[in-house]
C-alpha positions, 0 to 999 in steps of 0.5 A: 524516521524509520523505513517503512513507516507504518500508520496507526490504522495499518498497525490496528488492522494487522493486530485484528484477528483476520483471514488472510487470502493470497492468490495468483492468477496468470491472466491478471495484468495488474498487481491488485491489493484488496483489503476488507474489514468488517466490524460491528460498526463498519464494513470497509473494502479497499482495492488498489490496482497498480499499473505495471511500469513499461520499463519493468513490468514487475514493478508499478509505475508509481513505485519510482515516484513514491520513492522519490517523494519519500527521499524528498520528504526525508531530506526536507528541513520542514515537515507539515502534517504526517 
């Protein structure tokens, strides 16, 4: 397995012609990711707000947990699903 592992849906989204907007706002207290997709058959909006870590406000609280879960998954002899 390679790291990072991209899902097929993400690869499709990256291949589509799209407008990409990046903005910074000093008053915002959370790292926010917003993805909007509009097609003939669907309109999708996804927003994620990460709560910063108390020990290191430059990273999210879930980041260490995600790393631990990935390491456990990579070292597991049994894989179920994706």
